[in-house]
Backbone bond lengths (Angstrom), bond angles and torsions (degrees), N, CA, C in turn:
res aa  C-N    CA-C-N  psi(-1)  N-CA   C-N-CA  omega(-1)  CA-C   N-CA-C  phi
1 M - - - 1.451 - - 1.537 110.34 -
2 R 1.346 114.51 -47.49 1.474 119.21 -177.34 1.531 111.33 -62.18
3 V 1.306 120.16 -36.84 1.456 122.84 176.56 1.481 112.41 -61.91
4 R 1.326 115.22 -42.65 1.476 120.34 -178.08 1.531 108.52 -68.71
5 V 1.302 118.36 -38.97 1.486 120.09 176.96 1.568 109.79 -62.90
6 M 1.272 114.82 -45.06 1.463 118.30 -178.17 1.558 108.56 -61.47
7 A 1.318 117.03 -41.51 1.475 119.71 176.29 1.514 110.79 -59.18
8 A 1.327 115.20 -42.74 1.492 118.35 -179.92 1.544 110.80 -63.37
9 I 1.297 116.23 -42.06 1.464 119.51 -176.98 1.506 110.52 -68.63
10 V 1.336 116.83 -45.04 1.438 120.10 -177.24 1.565 109.62 -63.66
11 A 1.321 116.34 -30.38 1.468 119.45 -179.71 1.538 114.89 -79.44
12 V 1.349 116.59 -5.02 1.472 118.17 178.08 1.517 109.34 -62.15
13 V 1.326 116.02 135.72 1.479 122.39 -175.39 1.511 108.51 -114.39
14 V 1.259 116.02 131.44 1.443 124.15 173.38 1.515 105.89 -106.51
15 V 1.342 117.18 117.03 1.489 120.23 -173.81 1.495 113.06 -115.86
16 A 1.327 115.57 -164.52 1.489 123.48 -171.08 1.538 110.80 -55.95
17 P 1.313 116.02 161.08 1.471 122.06 179.81 1.511 112.94 -54.40
18 A 1.274 115.41 147.57 1.526 120.27 179.39 1.549 107.90 -72.96
19 V 1.287 114.18 142.12 1.433 120.49 175.88 1.500 111.75 -85.16
20 A 1.344 115.11 -49.23 1.426 119.65 179.13 1.565 109.24 -136.23
21 L 1.313 116.71 145.52 1.452 117.55 -178.88 1.525 109.94 -108.22
22 A 1.315 114.66 139.51 1.496 119.14 176.88 1.521 105.97 -72.30
23 A 1.328 116.68 159.63 1.422 123.61 -177.99 1.562 107.41 -67.52
24 A 1.331 115.01 119.00 1.439 121.36 174.50 1.541 106.00 -143.35
25 K 1.331 114.94 146.05 1.438 117.56 -178.60 1.545 110.76 -71.82
26 P 1.372 117.18 121.43 1.439 119.39 177.81 1.498 114.53 -62.12
27 L 1.347 115.74 144.94 1.479 121.36 177.45 1.544 104.95 -112.67
28 T 1.314 114.49 139.22 1.466 119.21 -178.81 1.544 110.92 -130.38
29 A 1.322 116.82 136.15 1.465 122.33 178.41 1.532 108.98 -146.66
30 S 1.317 114.85 156.51 1.464 120.68 -179.32 1.530 112.04 -132.90
31 S 1.307 114.31 152.82 1.477 122.83 170.84 1.502 105.84 -141.95
32 G 1.324 116.11 108.44 1.464 119.43 -175.23 1.534 112.05 58.25
33 P 1.316 119.19 -128.19 1.452 120.52 179.15 1.531 114.05 -83.22
34 L 1.314 118.52 -4.03 1.460 121.91 -179.68 1.540 109.85 -89.09
35 R 1.324 114.49 123.74 1.444 121.83 177.81 1.538 107.83 -122.70
36 V 1.304 116.63 126.32 1.458 123.74 -176.26 1.467 113.48 -124.44
37 T 1.314 117.08 132.09 1.474 123.97 175.61 1.505 109.00 -117.33
38 L 1.340 114.88 124.43 1.483 120.52 179.05 1.522 107.42 -112.82
39 V 1.326 115.79 129.18 1.454 119.95 165.09 1.468 104.18 -96.24
40 P 1.367 117.33 102.94 1.414 123.68 -173.45 1.480 114.66 -72.90
41 P 1.311 117.15 175.39 1.527 119.45 173.43 1.542 108.64 -53.82
42 P 1.309 115.13 145.89 1.473 118.12 179.70 1.518 116.06 -65.65
43 T 1.328 116.60 -9.64 1.444 120.15 -177.37 1.520 109.87 -150.72
44 H 1.311 116.69 158.33 1.495 122.23 172.38 1.522 110.28 -88.20
45 S 1.317 117.31 -3.41 1.490 122.51 -176.22 1.522 108.22 -126.02
46 P 1.319 118.13 72.57 1.442 116.93 179.52 1.520 111.88 -69.80
47 V 1.339 115.33 153.29 1.462 120.17 177.00 1.487 110.82 -85.05
48 E 1.293 118.13 136.52 1.467 122.43 -178.04 1.576 109.91 -52.36
49 N 1.287 115.68 141.38 1.442 124.16 174.46 1.545 115.37 58.30
50 K 1.294 115.85 25.65 1.487 121.41 177.21 1.526 107.42 -117.63
51 N 1.330 117.71 146.64 1.453 122.33 176.11 1.506 111.56 -61.92
52 V 1.325 115.04 135.33 1.444 122.98 176.27 1.499 106.54 -122.28
53 P 1.367 119.35 102.85 1.448 121.67 -174.83 1.527 113.44 -77.14
54 I 1.316 116.12 144.82 1.453 123.75 170.59 1.544 108.51 -137.27
55 S 1.295 115.91 160.27 1.510 121.81 177.96 1.489 107.02 -146.03
56 V 1.339 115.54 139.94 1.464 123.90 179.48 1.487 111.65 -129.75
57 T 1.351 117.75 133.96 1.431 124.02 173.16 1.477 108.16 -124.98
58 A 1.358 118.89 132.56 1.452 121.72 -179.84 1.563 108.49 -131.49
59 T 1.329 115.02 137.48 1.425 122.67 175.44 1.517 107.94 -125.81
60 L 1.346 115.45 146.73 1.450 122.58 173.22 1.498 108.79 -125.12
61 N 1.292 116.09 121.84 1.451 122.18 -175.20 1.565 111.96 54.43
62 G 1.350 116.38 36.05 1.425 121.17 176.78 1.544 116.78 81.52
63 K 1.345 115.26 1.61 1.470 120.49 178.50 1.531 107.67 -117.51
64 P 1.333 117.78 154.24 1.483 118.73 177.21 1.534 112.30 -52.33
65 A 1.306 115.69 130.77 1.469 120.74 179.82 1.496 109.15 -62.96
66 K 1.312 121.58 124.59 1.468 125.19 -174.43 1.490 113.24 -83.30
67 R 1.337 118.63 -29.90 1.486 119.26 -177.11 1.555 111.45 -137.27
68 A 1.295 114.82 44.37 1.499 120.75 178.34 1.542 108.28 -69.03
69 T 1.317 113.84 147.36 1.488 119.89 176.64 1.539 106.46 -115.42
70 A 1.348 113.02 159.51 1.450 117.62 -178.98 1.537 106.79 -141.56
71 K 1.350 114.79 148.30 1.460 120.30 171.46 1.522 107.56 -154.10
72 Y 1.360 112.89 160.78 1.487 119.99 178.51 1.525 105.39 -117.04
73 E 1.320 118.05 122.98 1.445 123.31 170.54 1.516 112.10 -105.24
74 F 1.315 116.50 131.32 1.451 121.83 -179.54 1.498 105.96 -105.42
75 L 1.375 114.97 127.01 1.498 121.94 -176.42 1.527 107.15 -115.22
76 F 1.353 114.27 139.90 1.432 121.99 170.47 1.537 105.83 -131.15
77 G 1.328 113.08 122.09 1.491 118.98 179.01 1.558 107.66 66.75
78 G 1.285 119.17 27.36 1.466 120.60 176.05 1.536 113.59 89.20
79 A 1.316 118.87 -7.98 1.460 124.21 -178.76 1.501 112.52 -105.81
80 V 1.354 116.28 135.20 1.467 119.20 177.60 1.578 107.81 -68.87
81 V 1.332 114.02 122.52 1.440 119.64 -179.70 1.545 115.93 -110.03
82 Q 1.380 110.88 -13.84 1.433 118.59 179.99 1.520 111.70 -158.19
83 T 1.310 120.26 142.94 1.439 123.59 171.33 1.520 108.80 -122.91
84 E 1.304 116.69 132.78 1.482 123.17 178.86 1.527 107.39 -126.12
85 Y 1.295 115.89 158.69 1.438 122.22 178.68 1.524 113.06 -127.31
86 P 1.332 117.40 144.85 1.508 118.64 176.86 1.476 108.54 -54.84
87 R 1.326 115.35 141.52 1.468 123.72 175.96 1.580 111.54 60.30
88 Y 1.342 116.47 20.04 1.462 121.07 -178.00 1.518 112.22 58.14
89 D 1.267 118.72 21.49 1.439 124.15 -178.50 1.544 112.39 -105.61
90 K 1.372 114.35 109.65 1.465 121.57 -177.47 1.535 109.92 -62.58
91 H 1.280 116.54 -21.16 1.491 120.81 -178.86 1.500 110.27 -112.23
92 F 1.359 118.38 32.92 1.438 122.26 -178.77 1.479 111.67 -66.17
93 T 1.343 114.87 128.59 1.412 122.74 176.72 1.542 108.90 -129.39
94 F 1.321 117.53 155.07 1.434 118.92 -179.60 1.566 109.02 -141.37
95 N 1.294 113.90 157.68 1.458 120.64 179.69 1.533 111.29 -105.90
96 G 1.283 117.34 84.65 1.466 120.06 173.15 1.548 114.51 89.48
97 H 1.295 118.21 -39.65 1.501 119.43 -171.97 1.558 109.28 -154.27
98 F 1.296 114.57 144.93 1.485 119.48 165.81 1.524 109.62 -153.75
99 S 1.336 117.45 152.93 1.426 124.54 173.96 1.516 108.73 -122.42
100 D 1.296 116.35 154.73 1.465 120.10 -178.27 1.528 109.32 -152.43
101 N 1.295 118.94 165.16 1.460 125.41 171.86 1.500 107.30 -120.73
102 L 1.304 117.88 133.85 1.489 122.47 172.25 1.491 106.85 -108.13
103 V 1.332 114.56 146.85 1.486 122.00 177.31 1.521 107.05 -128.63
104 F 1.335 114.94 123.21 1.508 119.61 178.91 1.519 107.52 -98.60
105 P 1.321 118.84 131.34 1.515 121.92 -176.73 1.550 108.80 -82.65
106 A 1.346 113.11 170.35 1.446 119.12 -179.93 1.493 113.57 -59.94
107 D 1.341 118.25 -29.26 1.472 121.57 178.47 1.553 112.45 -62.93
108 A 1.354 114.93 -17.49 1.474 117.30 -178.05 1.523 111.31 -89.00
109 V 1.311 117.09 -7.37 1.490 119.40 -178.90 1.535 109.47 -60.22
110 G 1.309 114.98 128.43 1.491 121.24 176.21 1.528 115.71 80.02
111 E 1.317 116.80 -2.91 1.508 119.05 178.89 1.514 107.99 -91.29
112 P 1.312 117.43 122.39 1.455 121.78 179.86 1.541 112.12 -75.12
113 L 1.298 118.34 102.02 1.431 123.39 -176.53 1.536 109.76 -114.49
114 T 1.324 114.50 156.20 1.451 121.96 166.33 1.486 107.71 -118.48
115 L 1.324 114.27 129.07 1.468 120.30 177.38 1.533 106.84 -102.08
116 R 1.324 114.62 119.47 1.489 119.56 178.11 1.524 108.81 -105.75
117 F 1.324 115.12 123.10 1.493 122.02 175.12 1.494 105.44 -92.73
118 V 1.330 120.34 123.08 1.456 124.54 178.69 1.545 108.84 -117.06
119 I 1.298 115.14 122.00 1.483 122.20 -178.09 1.543 104.03 -122.09
120 A 1.320 117.43 131.35 1.465 123.66 -179.70 1.526 112.83 -137.26
121 D 1.307 115.28 150.90 1.439 122.44 172.60 1.539 110.22 -167.63
122 D 1.289 116.81 142.75 1.438 124.09 177.71 1.532 114.96 50.25
123 G 1.303 114.15 42.33 1.514 122.15 178.40 1.491 116.08 77.68
124 H 1.385 116.42 6.07 1.463 121.26 178.97 1.531 108.50 -113.24
125 S 1.333 115.39 148.80 1.469 119.82 -179.66 1.519 109.77 -138.38
126 V 1.322 112.78 144.97 1.473 121.56 176.91 1.526 108.50 -130.55
127 G 1.321 116.01 134.50 1.457 121.09 -178.77 1.536 110.66 -125.40
128 F 1.316 117.43 142.31 1.463 123.62 174.04 1.496 108.27 -126.51
129 N 1.360 116.21 128.04 1.469 122.01 177.20 1.545 108.75 -95.69
130 W 1.342 115.97 138.04 1.487 120.78 179.02 1.497 106.64 -137.92
131 T 1.301 116.61 115.84 1.499 120.50 177.03 1.521 109.58 -70.48
132 I 1.377 113.47 138.87 1.439 120.37 -179.61 1.481 109.18 -127.72
133 D 1.349 114.34 134.32 1.515 119.53 174.35 1.592 103.73 -135.85
134 T 1.314 115.20 89.49 1.469 120.07 -175.85 1.535 108.19 -63.81
135 V 1.303 112.72 140.78 1.503 122.08 179.05 1.539 111.48 -122.01
136 K 1.339 114.78 162.00 1.477 119.19 178.00 1.525 110.00 -77.94
């Protein structure tokens, strides 16, 4: 089972920026002067091989964060089993806002995953957990 889950996680694709976001309730969290708003996936049950849009806005001391970083951690059974980065860039940084599309492969169908969005800047970090149950 663990090997299958790892294959599903490794096959997750992060693609081009999202053009339009479906209506989803924004989530907001803070750590010190860092304030992050995530427009999460529109569902906890994404359809395999379909775009799943997300959007992130970060401010530092009330101004757009100039060098914020982002990564996606995939958890299975509470343990991080894979880390991915927007645009496949391990050193991805953004200036205040970015949008992305996630695509979950067929191997992810039926695997109970948690997707953790981690945003950091100036020594502060904010994380959002989002449960995922990919469907056909």
